[in-house]
Backbone as a printed PyTorch tensor [residue, N CA C, xyz], in Angstrom:
tensor([[[ -4.2400,  34.9250, -19.8490],
         [ -4.8150,  35.0500, -18.8450],
         [ -5.0490,  36.2350, -18.2280]],

        [[ -6.1180,  36.4690, -17.8740],
         [ -6.7490,  37.9970, -17.5820],
         [ -5.8880,  38.5890, -16.2370]],

        [[ -5.4600,  39.7250, -16.3150],
         [ -4.9310,  40.3190, -15.0700],
         [ -5.8720,  40.9560, -14.3650]],

        [[ -5.9410,  40.8780, -13.2380],
         [ -6.8370,  41.7010, -11.9390],
         [ -6.6270,  43.0940, -11.9710]],

        [[ -7.4400,  43.8080, -11.9350],
         [ -7.5370,  45.2520, -11.9410],
         [ -7.0530,  45.5530, -10.5160]],

        [[ -5.6060,  46.2880,  -9.9930],
         [ -5.0080,  46.3960,  -9.0030],
         [ -6.1930,  47.1180,  -7.9650]],

        [[ -6.8080,  47.7290,  -8.3640],
         [ -8.0530,  48.2680,  -7.4080],
         [ -9.0400,  47.3100,  -6.7510]],

        [[ -9.0680,  46.1360,  -7.7590],
         [-10.3160,  45.1060,  -7.6020],
         [ -9.8300,  44.2670,  -6.1250]],

        [[-10.5370,  43.8630,  -5.3740],
         [-10.6880,  43.1470,  -4.8340],
         [-10.4920,  41.4830,  -5.1810]],

        [[ -9.2340,  40.5730,  -4.5470],
         [ -9.2180,  39.6580,  -5.0860],
         [-10.0610,  38.5760,  -4.2020]],

        [[-10.1110,  38.6160,  -3.1280],
         [-10.9910,  37.6960,  -2.5540],
         [-12.1910,  38.2320,  -1.7200]],

        [[-12.9410,  37.6190,  -1.1330],
         [-14.2940,  38.2860,  -0.5820],
         [-14.1170,  39.1100,   0.4500]],

        [[-13.3830,  39.1330,   1.2310],
         [-13.2500,  39.6930,   2.4490],
         [-12.4360,  41.3000,   2.0080]],

        [[-11.7650,  41.3410,   0.7970],
         [-10.8630,  42.3780,   0.7080],
         [ -9.4800,  42.6770,   0.7390]],

        [[ -8.9690,  43.6490,   0.3030],
         [ -7.5430,  43.7660,   0.6460],
         [ -7.3510,  44.7190,   1.4720]],

        [[ -8.3040,  45.5240,   2.2690],
         [ -8.0220,  46.4990,   3.3320],
         [ -7.6530,  45.5970,   4.6730]],

        [[ -7.4850,  46.6070,   5.9430],
         [ -6.8200,  45.7600,   6.8580],
         [ -7.9440,  45.0540,   7.4920]],

        [[ -7.5000,  44.1900,   8.4090],
         [ -8.3560,  42.9760,   8.8940],
         [ -7.8170,  43.2520,  10.4980]],

        [[ -8.8190,  42.9270,  11.3830],
         [ -8.8460,  43.1830,  12.7630],
         [ -9.4650,  41.7650,  13.3140]],

        [[ -8.7240,  41.0640,  14.3370],
         [ -9.3810,  39.8600,  14.7480],
         [ -9.1410,  39.6970,  15.9920]],

        [[ -9.4950,  38.9390,  16.9350],
         [ -9.2080,  38.7160,  18.4120],
         [ -8.2570,  37.4720,  18.5010]],

        [[ -7.5600,  37.5440,  19.3790],
         [ -6.7250,  36.3410,  19.8440],
         [ -6.7040,  36.3400,  21.3830]],

        [[ -6.3630,  35.2390,  21.9800],
         [ -6.1570,  34.7870,  23.1930],
         [ -5.3490,  35.9240,  23.8060]],

        [[ -4.4520,  36.4940,  23.0650],
         [ -3.7310,  37.5900,  23.6360],
         [ -4.2270,  38.9300,  23.5370]],

        [[ -5.0770,  39.1230,  22.5560],
         [ -5.5650,  40.3540,  22.3550],
         [ -5.9250,  40.6900,  20.8150]],

        [[ -6.5170,  41.9790,  20.6270],
         [ -6.9610,  41.7690,  19.2230],
         [ -5.7040,  42.2910,  18.0270]],

        [[ -5.5290,  41.8810,  17.2910],
         [ -4.6280,  41.7710,  16.2660],
         [ -5.2050,  42.4060,  15.1060]],

        [[ -4.1210,  43.2900,  14.2820],
         [ -4.5070,  43.9390,  13.0570],
         [ -3.6020,  43.2550,  12.1500]],

        [[ -4.3160,  42.9160,  10.7110],
         [ -3.6470,  42.6010,   9.7540],
         [ -3.8760,  43.5920,   8.7150]],

        [[ -2.7420,  43.8820,   8.1860],
         [ -2.6640,  45.0740,   6.9910],
         [ -1.7650,  44.3300,   5.9010]],

        [[ -1.9780,  45.1000,   4.7730],
         [ -0.7200,  44.7790,   3.6120],
         [  0.3340,  44.9100,   4.1720]],

        [[  1.6810,  44.2910,   3.6550],
         [  3.0710,  45.1540,   4.0770],
         [  3.9720,  44.3700,   3.1490]],

        [[  5.2060,  44.8420,   2.7120],
         [  5.9520,  44.1590,   2.0680],
         [  6.9500,  43.4330,   3.1670]],

        [[  6.8540,  43.4320,   4.3350],
         [  7.8270,  42.6440,   5.5050],
         [  7.6120,  41.1800,   5.4020]],

        [[  8.6600,  40.3760,   5.5050],
         [  8.5610,  39.3450,   5.0840],
         [  7.9830,  38.1460,   6.1920]],

        [[  7.2850,  37.3380,   5.7460],
         [  6.3840,  36.3860,   6.8880],
         [  7.3770,  35.0760,   7.4800]],

        [[  7.2900,  35.0630,   8.6370],
         [  8.0430,  34.3560,   9.4320],
         [  7.4170,  33.6360,  10.6840]],

        [[  7.8470,  32.4970,  10.8390],
         [  7.3200,  32.0700,  12.1930],
         [  7.0520,  32.8970,  13.7570]],

        [[  7.9500,  34.2350,  13.5290],
         [  7.9230,  35.1800,  14.6020],
         [  7.0640,  36.3060,  14.3110]],

        [[  6.6930,  36.3920,  13.1780],
         [  6.0460,  37.6920,  12.7640],
         [  5.0240,  37.3250,  11.4070]],

        [[  3.7880,  37.2590,  11.6400],
         [  3.3470,  36.9310,  10.3050],
         [  2.1910,  35.6950,  10.3410]],

        [[  3.0160,  34.5080,  10.7990],
         [  2.1970,  33.4410,  10.5950],
         [  0.7150,  33.3040,  11.4430]],

        [[  0.5900,  33.8050,  12.6430],
         [ -0.3930,  33.6770,  13.5900],
         [ -1.4840,  34.5780,  12.9870]],

        [[ -1.5310,  35.9630,  12.3250],
         [ -2.2020,  36.4950,  11.8790],
         [ -2.6780,  35.8300,  10.5720]],

        [[ -1.8040,  35.3410,   9.6890],
         [ -2.0130,  34.6150,   8.8130],
         [ -3.2540,  33.5030,   8.9150]],

        [[ -2.9590,  32.5310,  10.0690],
         [ -3.7420,  31.5030,  10.2080],
         [ -5.1160,  32.0430,  10.8160]],

        [[ -4.9240,  33.2010,  11.6950],
         [ -6.3170,  33.5130,  11.9520],
         [ -7.1510,  34.2320,  11.0060]],

        [[ -6.4070,  34.8430,   9.6260],
         [ -7.0250,  35.4220,   8.6440],
         [ -7.6350,  34.4870,   7.7150]],

        [[ -6.9510,  33.0910,   7.5440],
         [ -7.6720,  31.9160,   6.9550],
         [ -8.8640,  31.2280,   7.5740]],

        [[ -8.6560,  31.4090,   8.8690],
         [ -9.8310,  30.6900,   9.7010],
         [-11.0080,  31.7070,   9.3610]],

        [[-10.6970,  33.1500,   9.6590],
         [-11.8500,  34.0870,   9.4520],
         [-12.3320,  33.8620,   8.1790]],

        [[-11.5690,  33.8520,   7.1760],
         [-12.3550,  33.4850,   5.5580],
         [-13.0190,  32.5430,   5.2390]],

        [[-12.2360,  31.3550,   6.0840],
         [-13.0270,  30.1320,   6.1970],
         [-12.3340,  29.1230,   4.6160]],

        [[-11.5360,  29.5440,   4.1700],
         [-11.1140,  28.7740,   2.8740],
         [-10.7340,  27.5590,   3.0240]],

        [[ -9.9600,  27.5940,   4.1770],
         [ -9.1370,  26.1260,   4.6090],
         [-10.4030,  25.1560,   4.9930]],

        [[-11.1830,  25.7040,   5.7180],
         [-12.2420,  24.8050,   6.3290],
         [-13.4190,  24.3330,   5.0680]],

        [[-13.2110,  25.5500,   3.9660],
         [-14.1650,  24.7840,   2.8350],
         [-13.3810,  23.6570,   2.0470]],

        [[-12.0780,  23.9780,   1.7310],
         [-11.3660,  22.9370,   1.0110],
         [-11.1830,  21.5700,   1.8110]],

        [[-11.1800,  21.7390,   2.8990],
         [-11.0320,  20.5890,   3.7380],
         [-12.2250,  19.6110,   3.6160]],

        [[-13.4260,  20.2500,   3.8600],
         [-14.9210,  19.8650,   3.7970],
         [-15.0490,  19.3320,   2.3680]],

        [[-14.5540,  19.8430,   1.2240],
         [-14.5440,  19.2470,  -0.0820],
         [-13.6730,  18.2380,  -0.5250]],

        [[-12.7800,  18.0140,   0.4530],
         [-11.4450,  17.0010,  -0.0120],
         [-11.8810,  15.6780,  -0.2940]],

        [[-11.9780,  15.2850,  -1.5840],
         [-12.1440,  13.9300,  -1.8650],
         [-11.7220,  12.8760,  -1.2160]],

        [[-10.1500,  13.0810,  -0.8180],
         [ -9.5640,  12.1900,  -0.1880],
         [ -9.7290,  11.6850,   1.0890]],

        [[-10.0720,  10.6420,   1.7270],
         [-10.6040,  10.4110,   3.1630],
         [ -9.2000,   9.9040,   3.6430]],

        [[ -8.8750,  10.4200,   5.2180],
         [ -7.2840,   9.7710,   5.6450],
         [ -7.8720,   9.0140,   6.3600]],

        [[ -7.5720,   7.8310,   6.6390],
         [ -8.0150,   6.6880,   7.3870],
         [ -6.7530,   6.5700,   8.4890]],

        [[ -5.5540,   6.6700,   8.2950],
         [ -4.5100,   6.0460,   9.3250],
         [ -4.4370,   6.8480,  10.3340]],

        [[ -4.3240,   6.3050,  11.5160],
         [ -4.5180,   6.8450,  12.8700],
         [ -3.3430,   8.2390,  12.9420]],

        [[ -2.3840,   8.0030,  11.6530],
         [ -1.3270,   8.6290,  12.0110],
         [ -1.2810,   9.6890,  10.8640]],

        [[ -2.2970,  10.0270,   9.9270],
         [ -2.2150,  10.6150,   8.9430],
         [ -2.7260,  12.2000,   9.8150]],

        [[ -2.3210,  13.2090,   9.2420],
         [ -2.6000,  14.7660,   9.7690],
         [ -3.8320,  15.0030,   8.9160]],

        [[ -4.3760,  15.4460,   9.7640],
         [ -5.9370,  16.2150,   8.9920],
         [ -5.9580,  16.8450,   7.9670]],

        [[ -6.8230,  16.5140,   7.2330],
         [ -6.9700,  17.4540,   5.8620],
         [ -6.7370,  18.9220,   6.1630]],

        [[ -7.2840,  19.6140,   7.1610],
         [ -6.9060,  21.0630,   7.4780],
         [ -5.6240,  21.0600,   7.8550]],

        [[ -4.7840,  20.5360,   8.4330],
         [ -3.4020,  20.8750,   8.8870],
         [ -2.7540,  20.3730,   7.4160]],

        [[ -2.7780,  19.3900,   6.8780],
         [ -2.3210,  19.3750,   5.2110],
         [ -2.3080,  20.9200,   4.4400]],

        [[ -3.7350,  21.0750,   4.3720],
         [ -3.7430,  22.2610,   3.2450],
         [ -3.0640,  23.5790,   4.0980]],

        [[ -3.1170,  23.7870,   5.2930],
         [ -2.4490,  24.9160,   5.9300],
         [ -1.2560,  24.7240,   5.5600]],

        [[ -0.7890,  23.6540,   5.8900],
         [  1.0010,  23.7350,   5.6180],
         [  1.1830,  23.7280,   4.1110]],

        [[  0.4670,  23.3880,   3.1330],
         [  0.5350,  23.4970,   2.1240],
         [  0.8360,  25.1880,   1.6530]],

        [[ -0.5060,  25.7690,   2.1050],
         [ -0.5560,  27.0010,   1.8830],
         [  0.5360,  27.8820,   2.3860]],

        [[  0.8950,  27.6260,   3.6100],
         [  2.0620,  28.1860,   4.2880],
         [  3.1940,  28.0730,   3.5620]],

        [[  3.7560,  27.1540,   2.8250],
         [  4.6660,  26.8340,   2.3580],
         [  4.7580,  27.3620,   0.7330]],

        [[  3.7130,  27.5960,   0.1530],
         [  3.2550,  28.2070,  -0.9660],
         [  3.7320,  29.7120,  -0.8370]],

        [[  2.9850,  30.1350,   0.0750],
         [  3.2210,  31.6100,   0.7240],
         [  4.4570,  32.1620,   0.9210]],

        [[  5.0990,  31.4920,   1.4880],
         [  6.6590,  31.5390,   1.9900],
         [  7.5940,  31.2580,   1.0410]],

        [[  7.2310,  31.0240,  -0.2160],
         [  7.7760,  30.1740,  -1.2430],
         [  9.0960,  29.3950,  -0.6100]],

        [[  8.4710,  28.1900,  -0.0720],
         [  9.1620,  27.2530,   0.7050],
         [  9.2620,  26.1180,  -0.2260]],

        [[ 10.2560,  25.0770,   0.2510],
         [ 10.5580,  23.7500,  -0.1200],
         [  9.9280,  22.8440,   0.6590]],

        [[  9.3830,  21.6980,   0.4610],
         [  9.0270,  20.4900,   1.5960],
         [  9.9710,  19.9390,   1.5250]],

        [[ 10.4910,  19.4700,   2.6810],
         [ 11.7660,  18.7540,   3.2380],
         [ 12.9910,  19.3870,   2.9830]],

        [[ 12.8620,  20.5450,   2.4780],
         [ 14.5050,  21.3500,   2.3630],
         [ 15.3700,  21.2020,   3.4410]],

        [[ 15.1650,  20.7320,   4.5460],
         [ 16.4410,  20.6540,   5.5330],
         [ 16.7070,  19.4940,   5.3630]],

        [[ 15.9730,  18.3780,   4.8090],
         [ 16.8770,  17.3400,   4.3150],
         [ 17.5710,  17.3610,   3.2440]],

        [[ 17.0470,  17.9920,   2.2390],
         [ 18.0210,  18.2380,   1.0770],
         [ 19.0430,  18.9080,   1.3460]],

        [[ 19.2000,  19.8900,   2.1820],
         [ 20.4530,  20.7060,   2.5110],
         [ 21.4950,  19.7130,   3.2500]],

        [[ 20.9120,  18.7420,   4.2740],
         [ 21.9850,  18.0140,   4.9070],
         [ 22.3760,  17.0690,   3.9290]],

        [[ 21.6460,  16.4750,   3.1040],
         [ 22.1850,  15.6140,   1.7970],
         [ 23.3490,  16.3680,   1.0950]],

        [[ 22.8810,  17.5810,   0.7340],
         [ 23.9260,  18.2510,  -0.3300],
         [ 25.3080,  18.7980,   0.5280]],

        [[ 24.9970,  18.9750,   1.5040],
         [ 26.2420,  19.4600,   2.3400],
         [ 27.2240,  18.4200,   2.9150]],

        [[ 26.5420,  17.3100,   3.1940],
         [ 27.3410,  16.0880,   3.8370],
         [ 27.7330,  14.8460,   2.9800]],

        [[ 26.9050,  14.9850,   1.9350],
         [ 27.2330,  13.3570,   1.0810],
         [ 26.3900,  12.5090,   1.6050]],

        [[ 25.3230,  12.7560,   2.6430],
         [ 24.7460,  11.7150,   3.1890],
         [ 23.2030,  11.8030,   2.2570]],

        [[ 22.4880,  10.8750,   2.3800],
         [ 21.0630,  10.7780,   1.9860],
         [ 20.1590,   9.7740,   2.9420]],

        [[ 18.9300,  10.4050,   3.2720],
         [ 18.2230,   9.6950,   4.2290],
         [ 17.6220,   8.3020,   3.4300]],

        [[ 17.4310,   7.3970,   4.1630],
         [ 16.9780,   6.0610,   3.6910],
         [ 15.9990,   5.2040,   4.5590]],

        [[ 14.7810,   5.0330,   4.2130],
         [ 14.6800,   4.0110,   4.8790],
         [ 14.6970,   2.7980,   5.0240]],

        [[ 15.0200,   1.9860,   6.2670],
         [ 15.5970,   0.7810,   6.2160],
         [ 14.9150,  -0.1050,   7.3820]],

        [[ 15.1150,  -1.6520,   7.1400],
         [ 14.9480,  -2.3350,   8.3650],
         [ 16.0230,  -2.5370,   9.0980]],

        [[ 17.0520,  -2.0840,   9.3060],
         [ 18.5170,  -2.2440,   9.9070],
         [ 18.2790,  -1.6760,  11.0890]],

        [[ 18.8120,  -1.9720,  12.1500],
         [ 18.8850,  -1.3210,  13.2980],
         [ 19.9750,  -0.5810,  13.4780]],

        [[ 19.9640,   0.6410,  14.3190],
         [ 21.0690,   1.5210,  14.2080],
         [ 22.7370,   0.9000,  14.1790]],

        [[ 22.8270,  -0.1870,  14.9020],
         [ 24.2370,  -1.0390,  15.1260],
         [ 24.2720,  -1.4340,  13.6740]],

        [[ 23.5980,  -2.2360,  13.1740],
         [ 23.8040,  -2.7870,  11.9850],
         [ 24.0270,  -1.9950,  10.9600]],

        [[ 23.4310,  -0.6070,  10.9170],
         [ 23.7330,   0.3930,   9.9890],
         [ 25.0710,   0.8400,  10.1420]],

        [[ 25.8330,   0.9090,  11.3140],
         [ 27.1510,   1.3620,  11.1720],
         [ 27.8770,   0.2620,  10.9120]],

        [[ 27.4780,  -1.0470,  11.2810],
         [ 28.3230,  -2.1570,  10.9500],
         [ 28.6740,  -2.1810,   9.5790]],

        [[ 27.3630,  -1.9770,   8.5780],
         [ 27.4680,  -1.9470,   7.5240],
         [ 28.1150,  -0.9090,   6.7450]],

        [[ 28.2260,   0.1910,   7.1510],
         [ 28.8930,   1.4410,   7.0360],
         [ 30.2010,   1.2400,   7.2250]],

        [[ 30.8310,   0.6710,   7.9620],
         [ 32.0610,   0.2880,   8.5470],
         [ 32.7850,  -0.8140,   7.3940]],

        [[ 31.8760,  -1.7540,   7.0400],
         [ 32.1930,  -2.8350,   6.1480],
         [ 32.8020,  -2.3640,   4.5420]],

        [[ 31.9460,  -1.5520,   4.2780],
         [ 31.8700,  -0.9300,   2.9010],
         [ 33.2640,   0.3320,   3.0320]],

        [[ 33.7430,   0.5360,   4.2280],
         [ 34.7190,   1.4580,   4.2240],
         [ 35.9360,   0.6650,   4.0850]],

        [[ 35.7120,  -0.7080,   4.7120],
         [ 37.0170,  -1.7620,   4.6870],
         [ 37.1960,  -2.0830,   3.0410]],

        [[ 36.0650,  -1.9640,   2.5000],
         [ 36.0240,  -2.7600,   0.9220],
         [ 36.6950,  -1.5820,  -0.1470]],

        [[ 36.6100,  -0.2430,   0.4660],
         [ 37.1410,   0.7810,  -0.3010],
         [ 38.5760,   0.3690,  -1.0710]],

        [[ 38.2450,   0.3650,  -2.5210],
         [ 39.3170,  -0.0950,  -3.3700],
         [ 39.2060,  -1.4020,  -3.6890]],

        [[ 38.6160,  -2.3930,  -2.9400],
         [ 38.4170,  -3.7550,  -3.6300],
         [ 37.8960,  -3.8490,  -4.6760]],

        [[ 38.0770,  -4.6980,  -5.4790],
         [ 37.7230,  -5.1210,  -6.9630],
         [ 36.5680,  -5.7340,  -6.8200]],

        [[ 36.0700,  -6.6450,  -5.6930],
         [ 35.0710,  -7.2540,  -5.3190],
         [ 33.8250,  -6.5480,  -4.5190]],

        [[ 32.5990,  -6.8450,  -4.7450],
         [ 31.7550,  -6.4680,  -4.0340],
         [ 31.3430,  -6.7940,  -2.8470]],

        [[ 30.7460,  -6.3360,  -2.0130],
         [ 30.2470,  -6.9790,  -0.6880],
         [ 29.3700,  -8.1180,  -0.7670]],

        [[ 28.8340,  -8.4200,  -1.9120],
         [ 28.0850,  -9.6650,  -1.8050],
         [ 28.7650, -10.6510,  -2.2730]],

        [[ 29.8830, -10.5060,  -3.1050],
         [ 30.9180, -11.5610,  -2.9170],
         [ 31.7640, -11.9350,  -2.0960]],

        [[ 32.0860, -11.0320,  -0.9480],
         [ 32.6330, -11.5900,   0.1620],
         [ 31.8840, -12.0570,   0.8190]],

        [[ 30.3580, -12.2040,   1.2710],
         [ 29.5370, -12.3670,   2.0520],
         [ 29.2320, -13.9900,   1.4700]],

        [[ 29.2180, -14.0560,   0.3840],
         [ 28.7350, -15.3960,  -0.6860],
         [ 29.7890, -16.3360,  -0.2870]],

        [[ 31.4120, -15.8950,  -0.5570],
         [ 32.1790, -16.6510,   0.1320],
         [ 32.6640, -17.2520,   1.2390]],

        [[ 32.1180, -16.2030,   2.2590],
         [ 32.1990, -16.4450,   3.9530],
         [ 31.2520, -17.8040,   4.2040]],

        [[ 30.1980, -17.5930,   3.5000],
         [ 28.7150, -18.0580,   3.7070],
         [ 29.3240, -19.4620,   3.5950]],

        [[ 29.8330, -19.6110,   2.0660],
         [ 30.2840, -20.8430,   1.2170],
         [ 31.2170, -21.8560,   1.9740]],

        [[ 32.1640, -20.9430,   2.4660],
         [ 33.4560, -21.7040,   2.9510],
         [ 33.6580, -21.6770,   4.4520]],

        [[ 33.3310, -20.8900,   5.0550],
         [ 33.3830, -20.9270,   6.6570],
         [ 32.8660, -21.9170,   7.1580]],

        [[ 33.4690, -22.4920,   8.2520],
         [ 32.9900, -23.5810,   9.0090],
         [ 33.4710, -23.0490,  10.3250]],

        [[ 32.5700, -23.1800,  11.2780],
         [ 32.7620, -23.1120,  12.7920],
         [ 33.9100, -23.9630,  13.1630]],

        [[ 34.6610, -24.0860,  14.2110],
         [ 35.5530, -24.9390,  14.4110],
         [ 34.7430, -26.2930,  15.1710]],

        [[ 35.2030, -27.3000,  15.0570],
         [ 34.5990, -28.4350,  15.8770],
         [ 34.8330, -28.1310,  17.5500]],

        [[ 35.5630, -27.5250,  18.1770],
         [ 35.9520, -27.2840,  19.3080],
         [ 37.0440, -26.2050,  19.3050]],

        [[ 36.8870, -25.3670,  20.3180],
         [ 37.3030, -24.2390,  20.7840],
         [ 38.8350, -24.6830,  21.5690]],

        [[ 40.0700, -23.9160,  21.1110],
         [ 41.1530, -24.3450,  21.9180],
         [ 41.9970, -23.4190,  21.9320]],

        [[ 42.8040, -23.2580,  22.8730],
         [ 43.6720, -21.9410,  23.0790],
         [ 44.8570, -22.2960,  22.2200]],

        [[ 45.5590, -21.0140,  21.8210],
         [ 46.8240, -21.3890,  21.0200],
         [ 47.7380, -22.2070,  21.5170]],

        [[ 48.1210, -21.4130,  22.7770],
         [ 49.1220, -22.4690,  23.5370],
         [ 48.8700, -24.0550,  23.5950]],

        [[ 47.6040, -24.4390,  23.9340],
         [ 47.5480, -25.7380,  23.7660],
         [ 47.7100, -26.1980,  22.5210]],

        [[ 47.1220, -25.6780,  21.4650],
         [ 47.1870, -26.0900,  20.1970],
         [ 48.6110, -26.4610,  19.5150]],

        [[ 49.4500, -25.6490,  20.1300],
         [ 51.0910, -25.3190,  19.9680],
         [ 51.5960, -26.7390,  20.7280]],

        [[ 51.3030, -26.8550,  21.6560],
         [ 51.9130, -28.1540,  22.5270],
         [ 51.2640, -29.5380,  22.1080]],

        [[ 50.2140, -29.3730,  21.7050],
         [ 49.4840, -30.7010,  21.0650],
         [ 49.9520, -30.9140,  19.4680]],

        [[ 50.5830, -29.8060,  19.0880],
         [ 51.1350, -30.2140,  17.4130],
         [ 52.6330, -30.5960,  17.7880]],

        [[ 53.1740, -30.1650,  18.9610],
         [ 54.8490, -30.4890,  19.1210],
         [ 54.7860, -31.7340,  19.2630]],

        [[ 53.6600, -32.2620,  20.3650],
         [ 53.5550, -33.8580,  20.9780],
         [ 53.4930, -34.7400,  20.0220]],

        [[ 52.4740, -34.3380,  19.0730],
         [ 52.2770, -35.1750,  17.7250],
         [ 53.4430, -35.3260,  16.8850]],

        [[ 54.1940, -34.4930,  16.7850],
         [ 55.1580, -34.1970,  15.7170],
         [ 56.4300, -35.3640,  15.8290]]])
């Protein structure tokens, strides 16, 4: 791979200072070793990429057509990708940290919140058991029958004593 000459401009606008208008006034962008954060640097970066038109051109040439009403525009996806690459970020790293620190993992499910809590409670009750949850569910579905009629315990004892 051929190395670029440090004095050679890498992009068409060049490596020098760049000034552009914003609703809050003119902003000057220049080369620095400071960190790019949401609190300083991202707005000039977005304005710079808009000025040179790179993302617009890439979005216009994108062969993938996004048809879902929930799909982010190609421009937004490209801008997000470029910012992630620029800041040495990792996509969904906030979820990964949660999983690593708490032993939880995100999952897509059709269960409601209440059903999830009940399932987790059942798994906790089964800790140390030899059989699986499926075994116990199958056993209950095969063997359990609803009572023909409901009777209070005191009434059942009285009926039992009378019959004996």
